[in-house]
DSSP file (Angstrom, degrees, kcal/mol; ACC not computed):
  #  RESIDUE AA STRUCTURE BP1 BP2  ACC     N-H-->O    O-->H-N    N-H-->O    O-->H-N    TCO  KAPPA ALPHA  PHI   PSI    X-CA   Y-CA   Z-CA
    1    1 A M     >        0   0    0      0, 0.0     4,-1.3     0, 0.0     3,-0.0   0.000 360.0 360.0 360.0 -29.5   81.0  -48.0   10.3
    2    2 A T  H  >  +     0   0    0      1,-0.2     4,-2.1     2,-0.2     5,-0.2   0.851 360.0  61.0 -72.9 -31.1   77.7  -49.8   10.4
    3    3 A G  H  > S+     0   0    0      1,-0.2     4,-1.7     2,-0.2    -1,-0.2   0.900 106.1  46.1 -63.5 -41.4   78.0  -50.3   14.2
    4    4 A N  H  > S+     0   0    0      1,-0.2     4,-1.8     2,-0.2    -1,-0.2   0.826 108.8  55.7 -65.8 -33.4   78.1  -46.6   14.7
    5    5 A R  H  X S+     0   0    0     -4,-1.3     4,-2.1     2,-0.2    -2,-0.2   0.906 105.3  49.4 -63.2 -42.3   75.2  -46.0   12.5
    6    6 A R  H  X S+     0   0    0     -4,-2.1     4,-1.8     1,-0.2    -2,-0.2   0.936 111.1  51.7 -71.1 -41.6   72.9  -48.4   14.4
    7    7 A F  H  X S+     0   0    0     -4,-1.7     4,-1.6     1,-0.2    -1,-0.2   0.886 109.1  50.3 -60.6 -37.8   73.9  -46.6   17.8
    8    8 A H  H  X S+     0   0    0     -4,-1.8     4,-1.3     2,-0.2    -1,-0.2   0.890 110.3  48.4 -68.8 -43.3   73.1  -43.2   16.3
    9    9 A D  H  X S+     0   0    0     -4,-2.1     4,-1.4     1,-0.2    -2,-0.2   0.881 109.4  54.8 -67.4 -36.2   69.5  -44.2   15.0
   10   10 A G  H  X S+     0   0    0     -4,-1.8     4,-2.0     1,-0.2     3,-0.3   0.899 105.6  50.5 -64.7 -46.2   68.7  -45.8   18.3
   11   11 A A  H  X S+     0   0    0     -4,-1.6     4,-1.1     1,-0.2    -1,-0.2   0.883 107.8  54.8 -56.7 -42.4   69.4  -42.6   20.3
   12   12 A R  H  < S+     0   0    0     -4,-1.3    -1,-0.2     1,-0.2    -2,-0.2   0.821 110.1  44.5 -61.5 -36.2   67.3  -40.7   17.9
   13   13 A E  H >< S+     0   0    0     -4,-1.4     3,-1.5    -3,-0.3     4,-0.3   0.848 106.1  62.1 -81.2 -34.8   64.2  -43.0   18.5
   14   14 A A  H >< S+     0   0    0     -4,-2.0     3,-1.2     1,-0.3     4,-0.4   0.842  94.9  61.5 -61.5 -34.5   64.7  -43.0   22.3
   15   15 A G  T 3< S+     0   0    0     -4,-1.1    -1,-0.3     1,-0.2     3,-0.2   0.578  89.0  71.9 -75.0  -3.3   64.2  -39.3   22.6
   16   16 A Q  T <> S+     0   0    0     -3,-1.5     4,-1.6     1,-0.2    -1,-0.2   0.656  79.9  74.2 -81.9 -18.9   60.6  -39.5   21.3
   17   17 A V  H <> S+     0   0    0     -3,-1.2     4,-2.5    -4,-0.3    -1,-0.2   0.877  89.6  57.1 -66.8 -37.2   59.2  -41.1   24.4
   18   18 A L  H  > S+     0   0    0     -4,-0.4     4,-2.1    -3,-0.2    -1,-0.2   0.929 106.9  45.1 -64.1 -50.1   59.3  -38.0   26.5
   19   19 A P  H  > S+     0   0    0      0, 0.0     4,-2.3     0, 0.0    -1,-0.2   0.867 115.0  49.6 -60.0 -35.9   57.1  -35.7   24.3
   20   20 A L  H  X S+     0   0    0     -4,-1.6     4,-2.3     2,-0.2    -2,-0.2   0.918 110.8  50.2 -64.6 -43.0   54.6  -38.6   23.8
   21   21 A F  H  X S+     0   0    0     -4,-2.5     4,-2.0     2,-0.2    -1,-0.2   0.897 110.5  48.6 -61.9 -44.2   54.5  -39.1   27.5
   22   22 A V  H  X S+     0   0    0     -4,-2.1     4,-2.3     2,-0.2     5,-0.2   0.941 112.7  48.6 -62.3 -49.3   53.9  -35.4   28.2
   23   23 A L  H  X S+     0   0    0     -4,-2.3     4,-2.3     1,-0.2    -1,-0.2   0.897 111.9  49.0 -57.6 -43.1   51.1  -35.2   25.6
   24   24 A F  H  X S+     0   0    0     -4,-2.3     4,-2.5     1,-0.2    -1,-0.2   0.866 111.1  50.5 -61.6 -40.4   49.5  -38.4   27.1
   25   25 A L  H  X S+     0   0    0     -4,-2.0     4,-2.4     2,-0.2    -2,-0.2   0.865 108.7  50.9 -71.2 -37.8   49.7  -36.9   30.6
   26   26 A V  H  X S+     0   0    0     -4,-2.3     4,-2.7     2,-0.2     5,-0.2   0.946 112.3  46.9 -63.9 -48.5   48.1  -33.6   29.6
   27   27 A V  H  X S+     0   0    0     -4,-2.3     4,-2.2    -5,-0.2    -2,-0.2   0.923 112.2  51.3 -63.3 -40.7   45.2  -35.5   27.9
   28   28 A L  H  X S+     0   0    0     -4,-2.5     4,-1.9     1,-0.2    -1,-0.2   0.939 111.8  44.6 -57.8 -50.2   44.8  -37.7   30.9
   29   29 A L  H  X S+     0   0    0     -4,-2.4     4,-2.4     2,-0.2    -1,-0.2   0.858 111.9  53.6 -64.2 -39.1   44.6  -34.9   33.4
   30   30 A G  H  X S+     0   0    0     -4,-2.7     4,-2.1     1,-0.2    -1,-0.2   0.910 110.2  47.4 -61.9 -42.8   42.2  -32.9   31.1
   31   31 A M  H  X S+     0   0    0     -4,-2.2     4,-1.8    -5,-0.2    -2,-0.2   0.876 113.4  47.2 -72.8 -34.4   39.8  -35.9   31.0
   32   32 A A  H  X S+     0   0    0     -4,-1.9     4,-1.9     2,-0.2    -2,-0.2   0.934 111.8  52.1 -76.2 -41.9   40.0  -36.4   34.8
   33   33 A A  H  X S+     0   0    0     -4,-2.4     4,-1.9     1,-0.2   116,-0.4   0.924 112.4  45.7 -50.6 -50.3   39.4  -32.6   35.3
   34   34 A L  H  X S+     0   0    0     -4,-2.1     4,-2.3     1,-0.2    -1,-0.2   0.844 109.2  54.9 -69.9 -37.1   36.4  -32.8   33.1
   35   35 A A  H  X S+     0   0    0     -4,-1.8     4,-1.8     2,-0.2    -1,-0.2   0.821 108.0  48.6 -66.5 -31.3   35.1  -35.9   34.8
   36   36 A I  H  X S+     0   0    0     -4,-1.9     4,-1.8    -3,-0.2    -2,-0.2   0.901 113.0  48.0 -70.3 -42.7   35.2  -34.1   38.2
   37   37 A D  H  X S+     0   0    0     -4,-1.9     4,-1.8     2,-0.2    -2,-0.2   0.883 112.0  48.0 -68.6 -38.9   33.4  -31.1   37.0
   38   38 A V  H  X S+     0   0    0     -4,-2.3     4,-2.7     2,-0.2     5,-0.2   0.906 109.7  52.5 -70.6 -42.0   30.7  -33.2   35.2
   39   39 A S  H  X S+     0   0    0     -4,-1.8     4,-2.0     1,-0.2    -1,-0.2   0.893 108.4  52.8 -58.5 -37.8   30.1  -35.4   38.3
   40   40 A G  H  X S+     0   0    0     -4,-1.8     4,-2.0     2,-0.2    -2,-0.2   0.903 108.9  48.6 -56.9 -45.2   29.7  -32.1   40.3
   41   41 A V  H  X S+     0   0    0     -4,-1.8     4,-2.8     2,-0.2    -2,-0.2   0.931 111.7  48.6 -63.5 -48.2   27.1  -31.0   37.8
   42   42 A Y  H  X S+     0   0    0     -4,-2.7     4,-2.1     1,-0.2    -1,-0.2   0.866 111.6  50.6 -61.6 -36.8   25.2  -34.3   38.0
   43   43 A S  H  X S+     0   0    0     -4,-2.0     4,-1.9    -5,-0.2    -1,-0.2   0.898 110.9  48.2 -65.8 -42.1   25.3  -34.2   41.8
   44   44 A T  H  X S+     0   0    0     -4,-2.0     4,-2.8     2,-0.2    -2,-0.2   0.916 110.5  52.3 -68.3 -45.9   23.9  -30.6   41.8
   45   45 A Q  H  X S+     0   0    0     -4,-2.8     4,-2.7     1,-0.2    -2,-0.2   0.883 108.2  51.4 -60.0 -39.4   21.1  -31.7   39.3
   46   46 A R  H  X S+     0   0    0     -4,-2.1     4,-2.1     2,-0.2    -1,-0.2   0.927 110.7  47.6 -64.8 -41.1   20.1  -34.6   41.6
   47   47 A Y  H  X S+     0   0    0     -4,-1.9     4,-2.1     1,-0.2    -2,-0.2   0.931 112.0  49.8 -65.6 -41.8   19.9  -32.3   44.6
   48   48 A Y  H  X S+     0   0    0     -4,-2.8     4,-3.0     1,-0.2     5,-0.2   0.889 109.4  53.5 -62.3 -37.1   17.8  -29.8   42.5
   49   49 A R  H  X S+     0   0    0     -4,-2.7     4,-2.0    -5,-0.2    -1,-0.2   0.908 108.7  47.2 -61.7 -38.8   15.6  -32.6   41.4
   50   50 A S  H  X S+     0   0    0     -4,-2.1     4,-2.2     2,-0.2    -1,-0.2   0.879 114.3  47.6 -66.9 -39.4   14.9  -33.7   44.9
   51   51 A V  H  X S+     0   0    0     -4,-2.1     4,-2.3     2,-0.2     5,-0.2   0.932 113.6  45.9 -66.7 -47.5   14.2  -30.1   46.0
   52   52 A T  H  X S+     0   0    0     -4,-3.0     4,-1.8     2,-0.2    -2,-0.2   0.865 112.1  53.5 -68.7 -31.3   11.9  -29.4   43.0
   53   53 A D  H  X S+     0   0    0     -4,-2.0     4,-2.6    -5,-0.2    -2,-0.2   0.960 111.3  45.4 -61.6 -52.0   10.0  -32.8   43.6
   54   54 A S  H  X S+     0   0    0     -4,-2.2     4,-2.3     1,-0.2    -2,-0.2   0.887 113.7  49.6 -61.6 -39.4    9.4  -31.9   47.3
   55   55 A A  H  X S+     0   0    0     -4,-2.3     4,-2.2     2,-0.2    -1,-0.2   0.853 111.0  49.4 -67.2 -38.9    8.3  -28.3   46.3
   56   56 A S  H  X S+     0   0    0     -4,-1.8     4,-3.2    -5,-0.2     5,-0.2   0.937 111.8  46.7 -71.5 -47.0    5.9  -29.6   43.7
   57   57 A L  H  X S+     0   0    0     -4,-2.6     4,-1.4     2,-0.2    -2,-0.2   0.914 111.6  53.4 -63.2 -40.1    4.3  -32.2   46.1
   58   58 A A  H  < S+     0   0    0     -4,-2.3     4,-0.4    -5,-0.2    -2,-0.2   0.887 114.4  42.0 -56.5 -41.5    4.1  -29.4   48.9
   59   59 A G  H >X S+     0   0    0     -4,-2.2     3,-1.5     1,-0.2     4,-0.6   0.922 109.6  55.6 -71.5 -47.6    2.2  -27.2   46.4
   60   60 A A  H >X S+     0   0    0     -4,-3.2     3,-0.9     1,-0.3     4,-0.7   0.786  94.7  67.8 -62.0 -26.3    0.0  -29.8   44.9
   61   61 A Q  H >< S+     0   0    0     -4,-1.4     3,-0.7     1,-0.3    -1,-0.3   0.877  97.1  55.6 -62.7 -30.9   -1.4  -30.8   48.4
   62   62 A D  H <4 S+     0   0    0     -3,-1.5    -1,-0.3    -4,-0.4    -2,-0.2   0.761 103.9  54.4 -70.0 -21.8   -3.1  -27.4   48.5
   63   63 A L  H << S+     0   0    0     -3,-0.9     2,-1.1    -4,-0.6    -1,-0.2   0.593  87.1  87.2 -89.3 -11.8   -4.8  -28.2   45.2
   64   64 A Q    <<  +     0   0    0     -3,-0.7     2,-0.4    -4,-0.7    -1,-0.2  -0.687  60.6 178.6 -93.1  79.7   -6.3  -31.4   46.4
   65   65 A T    >   -     0   0    0     -2,-1.1     3,-1.4     3,-0.2     2,-0.2  -0.731  30.9-117.6 -86.7 123.9   -9.6  -30.3   48.0
   66   66 A T  T 3  S+     0   0    0     -2,-0.4     3,-0.1     1,-0.2    -1,-0.1  -0.441  93.3  10.2 -64.8 126.8  -11.8  -33.0   49.5
   67   67 A G  T 3  S+     0   0    0     -2,-0.2     2,-0.3     1,-0.2    -1,-0.2   0.404 117.4  72.3  88.1  -2.0  -15.2  -33.3   47.8
   68   68 A T    <   -     0   0    0     -3,-1.4    -3,-0.2     2,-0.1    -1,-0.2  -0.988  54.1-161.1-143.2 154.5  -14.5  -31.0   44.8
   69   69 A R        +     0   0    0     -2,-0.3     2,-0.2    -5,-0.1    -1,-0.1   0.422  65.1 109.9-109.3  -0.4  -12.5  -31.1   41.6
   70   70 A A        -     0   0    0     -5,-0.1     2,-0.5    64,-0.0    -5,-0.2  -0.531  54.3-156.9 -76.3 138.4  -12.6  -27.3   41.4
   71   71 A V        -     0   0    0     -2,-0.2     2,-0.2    -7,-0.1    -8,-0.1  -0.976  10.1-156.1-113.7 123.8   -9.4  -25.3   42.0
   72   72 A S     >  -     0   0    0     -2,-0.5     4,-1.8     1,-0.1     3,-0.1  -0.545  28.8-111.3 -93.6 165.1   -9.8  -21.7   43.0
   73   73 A T  H  > S+     0   0    0      1,-0.2     4,-1.6     2,-0.2    -1,-0.1   0.716 120.8  55.3 -67.1 -21.6   -7.2  -18.9   42.5
   74   74 A S  H  > S+     0   0    0      2,-0.2     4,-2.2     1,-0.2    -1,-0.2   0.849 105.1  53.2 -78.3 -32.5   -6.7  -18.7   46.2
   75   75 A D  H  > S+     0   0    0      2,-0.2     4,-2.2     1,-0.2    -2,-0.2   0.904 110.6  47.4 -59.2 -46.5   -5.9  -22.5   46.1
   76   76 A Q  H  X S+     0   0    0     -4,-1.8     4,-2.2     2,-0.2    -2,-0.2   0.856 110.3  51.8 -65.6 -40.0   -3.3  -21.8   43.5
   77   77 A T  H  X S+     0   0    0     -4,-1.6     4,-1.8     2,-0.2    -2,-0.2   0.896 110.1  49.0 -61.4 -42.7   -1.9  -18.9   45.4
   78   78 A A  H  X S+     0   0    0     -4,-2.2     4,-2.6     1,-0.2    -2,-0.2   0.888 109.0  54.5 -66.5 -39.9   -1.6  -21.1   48.5
   79   79 A A  H  X S+     0   0    0     -4,-2.2     4,-2.1     1,-0.2    -2,-0.2   0.909 109.8  44.4 -62.1 -45.0    0.1  -23.8   46.4
   80   80 A R  H  X S+     0   0    0     -4,-2.2     4,-2.2     2,-0.2    -1,-0.2   0.845 111.6  54.8 -73.0 -26.9    2.8  -21.6   45.1
   81   81 A G  H  X S+     0   0    0     -4,-1.8     4,-2.7     2,-0.2    -2,-0.2   0.937 110.0  45.5 -59.9 -50.0    3.3  -20.1   48.6
   82   82 A D  H  X S+     0   0    0     -4,-2.6     4,-1.9     1,-0.2    -2,-0.2   0.911 114.6  48.9 -66.1 -39.7    3.9  -23.5   50.1
   83   83 A A  H  X S+     0   0    0     -4,-2.1     4,-1.8    -5,-0.2    -1,-0.2   0.882 111.1  49.2 -57.3 -42.8    6.2  -24.4   47.2
   84   84 A L  H  X S+     0   0    0     -4,-2.2     4,-2.8     2,-0.2     5,-0.2   0.872 108.6  54.0 -66.1 -41.6    8.1  -21.2   47.6
   85   85 A A  H  X S+     0   0    0     -4,-2.7     4,-2.3     1,-0.2    -2,-0.2   0.905 107.9  50.1 -61.3 -40.2    8.4  -21.7   51.3
   86   86 A L  H  X S+     0   0    0     -4,-1.9     4,-2.9     2,-0.2     5,-0.3   0.898 111.6  47.7 -66.0 -41.5    9.9  -25.1   50.8
   87   87 A L  H  X S+     0   0    0     -4,-1.8     4,-2.3     2,-0.2     6,-0.3   0.895 110.6  51.1 -71.1 -34.7   12.5  -23.8   48.2
   88   88 A V  H  <>S+     0   0    0     -4,-2.8     5,-1.8     2,-0.2     4,-0.5   0.964 115.0  43.4 -62.5 -46.1   13.5  -20.9   50.4
   89   89 A D  H ><5S+     0   0    0     -4,-2.3     3,-0.7    -5,-0.2    -2,-0.2   0.932 119.4  40.8 -71.0 -44.1   14.1  -23.3   53.3
   90   90 A Q  H 3<5S+     0   0    0     -4,-2.9    -1,-0.2     1,-0.2    -2,-0.2   0.842 117.5  45.8 -69.1 -35.8   15.9  -26.1   51.3
   91   91 A L  T 3<5S-     0   0    0     -4,-2.3    -1,-0.2    -5,-0.3    -2,-0.2   0.373 108.9-121.7 -96.2   9.7   18.0  -23.9   49.1
   92   92 A G  T < 5 +     0   0    0     -3,-0.7    -3,-0.2    -4,-0.5    -4,-0.1   0.891  43.4 178.2  55.2  50.7   19.1  -21.6   52.1
   93   93 A A      < -     0   0    0     -5,-1.8    19,-0.2    -6,-0.3    -1,-0.1  -0.366  35.1-133.0 -72.7 153.2   17.8  -18.4   50.6
   94   94 A S  S    S-     0   0    0     17,-2.0     2,-0.3     1,-0.1    18,-0.1   0.467  80.0 -27.3 -90.4   4.3   18.2  -15.2   52.7
   95   95 A G  S    S-     0   0    0     16,-0.5    -1,-0.1    -7,-0.1    -2,-0.1  -0.980  84.0 -58.4 175.0-170.9   14.6  -14.3   52.0
   96   96 A N        -     0   0    0     -2,-0.3    14,-0.0    14,-0.1   -11,-0.0  -0.661  57.9-104.2 -91.6 149.7   11.6  -14.6   49.6
   97   97 A P        -     0   0    0      0, 0.0    13,-0.1     0, 0.0    -1,-0.1  -0.274  24.5-120.2 -65.9 159.3   11.9  -13.4   46.0
   98   98 A T  S    S+     0   0    0     11,-0.3    12,-0.1     2,-0.1    -2,-0.0   0.579  82.2 107.8 -79.0  -9.9   10.3  -10.0   45.1
   99   99 A C  S    S-     0   0    0     10,-0.2     6,-0.1     1,-0.1     2,-0.1  -0.488  78.6-117.5 -73.1 131.5    8.1  -11.7   42.4
  100  100 A P    >   -     0   0    0      0, 0.0     3,-0.6     0, 0.0    -1,-0.1  -0.440  11.0-143.9 -69.9 146.6    4.4  -11.8   43.8
  101  101 A I  T 3  S+     0   0    0      1,-0.2   -21,-0.2    -2,-0.1   -20,-0.1   0.318  84.8  90.7 -92.0   8.6    3.0  -15.4   44.3
  102  102 A T  T 3  S+     0   0    0      2,-0.1     2,-0.3   -22,-0.1    -1,-0.2   0.582  98.4  29.0 -78.4  -5.2   -0.5  -14.2   43.2
  103  103 A A  S <  S-     0   0    0     -3,-0.6    17,-0.0   -26,-0.1     0, 0.0  -0.917 113.6 -61.7-142.5 170.0    0.6  -15.2   39.7
  104  104 A D        -     0   0    0     -2,-0.3     2,-0.5    17,-0.1    16,-0.2  -0.198  49.8-130.7 -47.5 130.6    2.9  -17.7   38.2
  105  105 A L  E     -A  119   0A   0     14,-2.1    14,-1.8    -4,-0.1     2,-0.5  -0.789  28.8-173.9 -80.5 123.3    6.6  -17.1   39.4
  106  106 A V  E     -     0   0A   0     -2,-0.5    12,-0.2    12,-0.2    11,-0.0  -0.948  60.6 -25.9-131.5 114.3    8.7  -17.1   36.3
  107  107 A D  E    S+     0   0A   0     -2,-0.5     2,-0.3     1,-0.2    11,-0.2   0.913  83.1 172.2  52.4  53.4   12.6  -16.9   36.5
  108  108 A C  E     -A  117   0A   0      9,-3.0     9,-2.5     1,-0.0     2,-0.2  -0.716  35.5-113.5 -89.8 138.1   12.6  -15.1   39.8
  109  109 A D  E     -A  116   0A   0     -2,-0.3   -11,-0.3     7,-0.2     7,-0.2  -0.542  19.8-141.9 -68.1 131.8   15.9  -14.5   41.7
  110  110 A L  E >>> -A  115   0A   0      5,-3.0     3,-1.8    -2,-0.2     4,-0.9  -0.874  32.0-116.3 -95.8 113.1   16.1  -16.4   44.9
  111  111 A P  T 345S+     0   0    0      0, 0.0   -17,-2.0     0, 0.0   -16,-0.5  -0.114  90.5   8.2 -56.4 137.9   17.9  -13.9   47.3
  112  112 A G  T 345S+     0   0    0    -19,-0.2    -3,-0.0   -18,-0.1     0, 0.0   0.423 119.1  73.1  84.2   0.0   21.4  -14.9   48.6
  113  113 A T  T <45S-     0   0    0     -3,-1.8     3,-0.1     2,-0.2    -1,-0.1   0.756  87.3-131.2-119.0 -35.2   21.6  -18.0   46.4
  114  114 A G  T  <5 +     0   0    0     -4,-0.9    30,-0.3     1,-0.4     2,-0.2   0.450  66.2 130.0  88.8   1.2   22.3  -17.0   42.8
  115  115 A L  E   < -A  110   0A   0     -5,-0.6    -5,-3.0    27,-0.1     2,-0.4  -0.568  51.5-143.4 -93.3 153.7   19.5  -19.3   41.7
  116  116 A R  E     -AB 109 141A   0     25,-2.6    25,-2.4    -7,-0.2     2,-0.4  -0.944  21.6-167.8-112.3 134.1   16.4  -18.6   39.5
  117  117 A I  E     -AB 108 140A   0     -9,-2.5    -9,-3.0    -2,-0.4     2,-0.3  -0.930  12.4-169.5-126.4 149.4   13.1  -20.2   40.3
  118  118 A S  E     - B   0 139A   0     21,-1.8    21,-3.1    -2,-0.4     2,-0.4  -0.993   2.3-176.8-135.0 143.5    9.8  -20.7   38.6
  119  119 A I  E     +AB 105 138A   0    -14,-1.8   -14,-2.1    -2,-0.3     2,-0.4  -0.941  10.2 178.4-142.4 113.9    6.6  -22.0   40.1
  120  120 A K  E     - B   0 137A   0     17,-3.1    17,-2.7    -2,-0.4    -2,-0.0  -0.949  13.1-148.6-123.0 138.1    3.6  -22.5   37.8
  121  121 A T  S    S+     0   0    0     -2,-0.4     2,-0.2    15,-0.2    15,-0.1  -0.945  85.4  39.5-144.7 127.8    0.1  -23.7   38.6
  122  122 A P  S    S-     0   0    0      0, 0.0    11,-0.2     0, 0.0    -1,-0.2   0.534 105.6-115.3 -68.1 153.5   -1.7  -25.3   36.7
  123  123 A S    >   -     0   0    0      9,-1.5     3,-0.8    12,-0.5    -2,-0.1  -0.459  21.3-156.0 -66.8 118.9    1.4  -27.2   35.4
  124  124 A P  T 3  S+     0   0    0      0, 0.0    -1,-0.1     0, 0.0    -3,-0.0   0.615  90.3  38.2 -77.8  -9.8    1.9  -26.4   31.8
  125  125 A S  T 3  S+     0   0    0      7,-0.1     2,-0.5     0, 0.0    -2,-0.0  -0.223  74.5 157.6-131.1  44.8    3.7  -29.6   31.0
  126  126 A C    <   +     0   0    0     -3,-0.8    11,-0.0     1,-0.2     4,-0.0  -0.602  10.5 175.2 -76.2 121.5    1.9  -32.3   33.1
  127  127 A V  S    S+     0   0    0     -2,-0.5    -1,-0.2     5,-0.0     3,-0.2   0.899  73.7   5.5 -91.8 -58.3    2.5  -35.7   31.6
  128  128 A D  S    S+     0   0    0      1,-0.1     3,-0.1     3,-0.0    -2,-0.1   0.030  96.7 101.0-122.7  27.3    0.9  -38.3   33.8
  129  129 A C  S    S-     0   0    0      1,-0.2     2,-1.9     6,-0.0    -1,-0.1   0.569  73.3-138.4 -93.9  -9.2   -0.9  -36.3   36.5
  130  130 A G  S    S+     0   0    0     -3,-0.2    -1,-0.2     2,-0.0     3,-0.1  -0.527  85.9  37.0  87.6 -76.6   -4.4  -36.6   35.0
  131  131 A D    >   -     0   0    0     -2,-1.9     3,-1.5     1,-0.1    -3,-0.0  -0.950  65.7-159.7-115.4 117.2   -5.6  -33.0   35.6
  132  132 A P  G >  S+     0   0    0      0, 0.0     3,-1.5     0, 0.0    -9,-1.5   0.733  89.6  70.7 -68.4 -21.1   -3.0  -30.3   35.1
  133  133 A A  G 3  S+     0   0    0      1,-0.3    -3,-0.0   -11,-0.2    -2,-0.0   0.752  98.5  49.4 -66.1 -23.5   -5.2  -27.9   37.3
  134  134 A H  G <  S+     0   0    0     -3,-1.5     2,-0.3   -11,-0.1    -1,-0.3   0.155 102.3  84.1-101.9  19.5   -4.2  -30.1   40.4
  135  135 A A    <   -     0   0    0     -3,-1.5   -12,-0.5   -72,-0.1     2,-0.4  -0.866  59.9-153.1-123.3 157.5   -0.4  -30.0   39.6
  136  136 A V        -     0   0    0     -2,-0.3     2,-0.5   -14,-0.2   -15,-0.2  -0.992   7.3-151.3-126.4 134.3    2.4  -27.6   40.3
  137  137 A Q  E     -B  120   0A   0    -17,-2.7   -17,-3.1    -2,-0.4     2,-0.4  -0.945  15.4-172.2-110.6 130.5    5.5  -27.3   38.2
  138  138 A V  E     -B  119   0A   0     -2,-0.5    26,-3.3   -19,-0.2     2,-0.4  -0.952   1.7-171.2-122.1 135.6    8.7  -26.1   40.0
  139  139 A S  E     -BC 118 163A   0    -21,-3.1   -21,-1.8    -2,-0.4     2,-0.4  -0.984   7.9-171.5-129.9 138.3   11.9  -25.2   38.4
  140  140 A V  E     +BC 117 162A   0     22,-3.0    22,-3.0    -2,-0.4     2,-0.4  -0.991  12.8 176.4-126.9 130.9   15.3  -24.4   39.8
  141  141 A R  E     -BC 116 161A   0    -25,-2.4   -25,-2.6    -2,-0.4    20,-0.3  -0.985  22.0-162.4-140.7 125.0   18.1  -23.1   37.7
  142  142 A N  E >   - C   0 160A   0     18,-3.8    18,-2.6    -2,-0.4     3,-0.8  -0.885   9.8-172.4-105.2 103.9   21.7  -21.9   38.4
  143  143 A P  E 3  S+     0   0A   0      0, 0.0    -1,-0.1     0, 0.0   -28,-0.1   0.577  81.0  38.5 -71.4 -10.5   22.6  -19.9   35.4
  144  144 A S  E 3  S+     0   0A   0    -30,-0.3     2,-0.5    16,-0.1    15,-0.2  -0.383  70.5 170.7-136.6  56.1   26.2  -19.5   36.5
  145  145 A Y  E <   - C   0 158A   0     13,-2.4    13,-1.7    -3,-0.8     2,-0.4  -0.550  35.1-127.4 -63.9 117.3   27.3  -22.9   38.1
  146  146 A E  E     - C   0 157A   0     -2,-0.5    11,-0.2    11,-0.2     2,-0.2  -0.574  17.9-149.8 -86.3 132.0   31.0  -22.5   38.6
  147  147 A L        -     0   0    0      9,-2.7    -1,-0.0    -2,-0.4  -110,-0.0  -0.542   4.9-159.8 -93.0 155.5   33.3  -25.1   37.3
  148  148 A T  S    S+     0   0    0     -2,-0.2     3,-0.4  -115,-0.2    -1,-0.1   0.899  81.7  14.6 -97.2 -66.1   36.7  -26.0   38.9
  149  149 A F  S >  S+     0   0    0   -116,-0.4     3,-1.6     1,-0.2     4,-0.2   0.684 108.3  76.2 -89.4 -21.2   39.0  -27.7   36.5
  150  150 A S  G > >S+     0   0    0      1,-0.3     3,-2.1  -117,-0.3     5,-1.6   0.600  71.5  88.7 -66.4  -6.5   37.3  -27.0   33.2
  151  151 A R  G > 5S+     0   0    0     -3,-0.4     3,-1.7     1,-0.3    -1,-0.3   0.775  76.0  67.6 -58.1 -25.3   38.7  -23.4   33.4
  152  152 A I  G < 5S+     0   0    0     -3,-1.6    -1,-0.3     1,-0.3    -2,-0.2   0.745 102.8  45.6 -72.9 -16.0   41.8  -24.8   31.6
  153  153 A F  G < 5S-     0   0    0     -3,-2.1    -1,-0.3     2,-0.2    -2,-0.2   0.115 125.3-106.8-102.8  16.2   39.4  -25.3   28.6
  154  154 A H  T < 5S+     0   0    0     -3,-1.7     2,-0.6     1,-0.2    -3,-0.2   0.821  80.2 131.3  56.5  36.6   38.0  -21.8   29.1
  155  155 A Q      < +     0   0    0     -5,-1.6    -1,-0.2     1,-0.2    -2,-0.2  -0.921  20.9 163.5-115.5 107.3   34.6  -23.1   30.5
  156  156 A F        +     0   0    0     -2,-0.6    -9,-2.7     1,-0.2     2,-0.3   0.849  60.2  12.3 -94.2 -36.3   34.1  -21.1   33.6
  157  157 A T  E     -C  146   0A   0    -11,-0.2     2,-0.3    -7,-0.1    -1,-0.2  -0.957  57.0-154.5-139.0 159.3   30.4  -21.7   34.3
  158  158 A W  E     -C  145   0A   0    -13,-1.7   -13,-2.4    -2,-0.3     2,-0.8  -0.910  26.9-119.3-129.8 153.7   27.5  -24.0   33.1
  159  159 A N  E     -     0   0A   0     -2,-0.3     2,-0.5   -15,-0.2   -15,-0.0  -0.865  42.8-179.4 -93.1 111.8   23.7  -23.3   33.2
  160  160 A V  E     +C  142   0A   0    -18,-2.6   -18,-3.8    -2,-0.8     2,-0.3  -0.967  12.0 137.8-118.5 128.3   22.4  -26.1   35.5
  161  161 A G  E     -C  141   0A   0     -2,-0.5     2,-0.3   -20,-0.3   -20,-0.3  -0.951  31.0-149.0-156.8 176.4   18.9  -26.7   36.4
  162  162 A E  E     -C  140   0A   0    -22,-3.0   -22,-3.0    -2,-0.3     2,-0.4  -0.989   5.3-156.6-155.8 146.9   15.9  -29.0   37.0
  163  163 A T  E      C  139   0A   0     -2,-0.3   -24,-0.2   -24,-0.2  -110,-0.1  -0.964 360.0 360.0-129.2 141.7   12.2  -29.0   36.6
  164  164 A S              0   0    0    -26,-3.3   -25,-0.2    -2,-0.4   -28,-0.1   0.348 360.0 360.0-135.5 360.0    9.6  -31.2   38.4
């Protein structure tokens, strides 16, 4: 009788491997899916960072006038225009936004891209530029960056952006 009892207990323990394996597999696939989406977001942020850096530098060149430290409103408008032209070119916009460049652009739609841009001069958050009047702050934001695998966790979009 004891021999049958041992055989019966062993069969009961062997059946628990399959549910544990399935649970582990679901967790592993979920982590891999999240890692793929997060790496895509970081890659997009790096791209936005390089574009905002380029646009800031393009605009700031208009504010560096030889022989004077004064910055006129026409210099600021030219700086915003050059920064905007670079953003339109680099981000593949179908045209210029409807926001006027005679004042700071704040959260303007970039046509054909789904992106929102801001261009401010003087820079409101200049940390190490010396004179904020000679700096341009450029922001690019995608309020609905689409995720691929995180949809299984009911995460369909993230707000991804960068400021330079």
